[in-house]
C-alpha positions in Angstrom: -98.0 -74.4 -26.7 -95.1 -72.3 -25.3 -94.5 -69.2 -27.2 -92.3 -67.1 -24.9 -88.6 -67.1 -24.1 -88.0 -69.2 -20.9 -84.5 -69.7 -19.6 -84.0 -73.4 -19.1 -80.3 -74.0 -18.8 -77.3 -71.9 -17.8 -73.8 -73.1 -17.2 -70.2 -71.9 -17.0 -68.2 -73.1 -20.0 -64.6 -74.2 -19.8 -62.5 -73.4 -22.8 -60.0 -76.2 -23.3 -56.9 -76.3 -25.3 -58.5 -78.6 -27.9 -61.3 -76.0 -28.4 -58.9 -73.3 -29.9 -57.3 -73.0 -33.2 -53.8 -71.9 -34.3 -54.8 -68.2 -33.6 -55.8 -69.0 -30.0 -59.5 -68.5 -30.5 -62.3 -71.0 -30.1 -63.1 -72.8 -33.3 -66.6 -72.1 -34.8 -67.6 -75.8 -34.5 -67.1 -75.8 -30.7 -70.1 -73.5 -30.3 -72.3 -76.2 -31.8 -71.1 -78.7 -29.2 -71.8 -76.1 -26.4 -75.3 -75.7 -27.8 -75.7 -79.5 -27.6 -74.4 -79.6 -24.0 -76.9 -76.9 -23.0 -79.8 -78.6 -24.7 -78.8 -82.0 -23.3 -78.6 -80.5 -19.8 -82.3 -79.3 -20.2 -83.5 -82.6 -21.7 -82.0 -84.8 -19.0 -83.9 -82.8 -16.3 -87.2 -83.8 -17.8 -86.7 -87.2 -19.5 -83.3 -88.9 -19.4 -81.8 -90.3 -22.6 -82.0 -93.7 -21.0 -85.7 -93.3 -20.5 -86.3 -92.0 -24.0 -84.5 -95.0 -25.4 -86.7 -97.3 -23.3 -89.6 -95.6 -24.9 -88.1 -96.0 -28.3 -87.7 -92.3 -29.0 -84.8 -89.9 -29.4 -84.6 -86.1 -29.6 -83.4 -85.1 -33.0 -82.0 -81.9 -34.3 -83.4 -80.6 -37.6 -81.7 -77.2 -38.0 -79.1 -75.1 -36.3 -78.4 -71.4 -36.8 -75.4 -69.6 -35.4 -74.3 -65.9 -35.5 -70.7 -65.4 -34.4 -70.2 -62.0 -32.9 -66.9 -61.7 -31.0 -64.2 -64.4 -30.8 -63.7 -66.3 -27.5 -60.1 -67.0 -26.4 -58.6 -69.6 -24.1 -58.5 -66.8 -21.4 -62.2 -66.1 -21.4 -64.7 -67.5 -19.0 -67.9 -67.8 -21.0 -71.4 -68.5 -19.8 -73.8 -70.5 -21.9 -77.6 -69.8 -21.7 -80.4 -71.8 -23.4 -84.0 -70.7 -23.7 -86.9 -72.9 -24.8 -88.9 -70.5 -27.0 -91.5 -72.8 -28.6 -93.0 -76.2 -28.0 -95.7 -77.4 -30.4 -97.2 -80.8 -30.9 -94.4 -82.0 -33.1 -91.5 -79.6 -32.7 -89.4 -77.6 -30.3 -87.2 -74.4 -30.7 -84.3 -73.4 -28.5 -82.4 -70.1 -28.5 -78.8 -69.9 -27.2 -76.3 -67.3 -26.2 -72.6 -67.6 -25.2 -71.3 -64.5 -23.4 -68.7 -63.1 -21.0 -70.0 -60.3 -18.8 -72.0 -58.0 -21.0 -70.3 -59.2 -24.3 -72.3 -61.6 -26.4 -69.9 -63.8 -28.4 -72.5 -66.0 -30.1 -76.2 -66.4 -30.5 -78.1 -69.2 -32.2 -81.2 -71.3 -32.5 -81.9 -75.0 -32.8 -85.1 -76.6 -34.2 -85.9 -80.2 -33.6 -88.4 -82.9 -32.5 -88.6 -86.4 -31.5 -88.1 -89.5 -33.6 -89.4 -93.0 -33.0 -86.6 -95.4 -33.6 -88.6 -98.4 -34.6 -91.2 -96.6 -36.6 -88.6 -94.4 -38.2 -90.8 -91.3 -38.1 -91.3 -88.0 -36.2 -93.6 -88.4 -33.3 -95.3 -85.9 -30.9 -93.2 -84.1 -28.3 -93.4 -86.1 -25.0 -95.7 -84.7 -22.3 -92.6 -84.2 -20.1 -91.6 -81.3 -22.3 -95.0 -79.7 -22.5 -95.1 -78.7 -18.8 -93.3 -75.4 -19.6 
């Protein structure tokens, strides 16, 4: 079981005009999408969504926590980082950070697992994700 913080994904984030609200700052819900993009980037490196569906499984999200610190505007060039902090037999935990330079704009966590589509139940984390 992994129990340390391991950086697994990092990417530059483009702030688009549809990401901002009437005040010119990024809408809170956009951060959730950025978390999903980072987690998906990691997952696809180890087991593609196509391969998961062939196996009859899907990654599922059980819980998301977000702490908004400093607003991001359309002029910012944020970087998203994702750490895999825990993998147990049945669950995974990711930590996220969206920042520009040394300013942290947002931090969060996601908890999830894997779901067998036909059996309609949570199943063990695939071995491909236990290599960390």
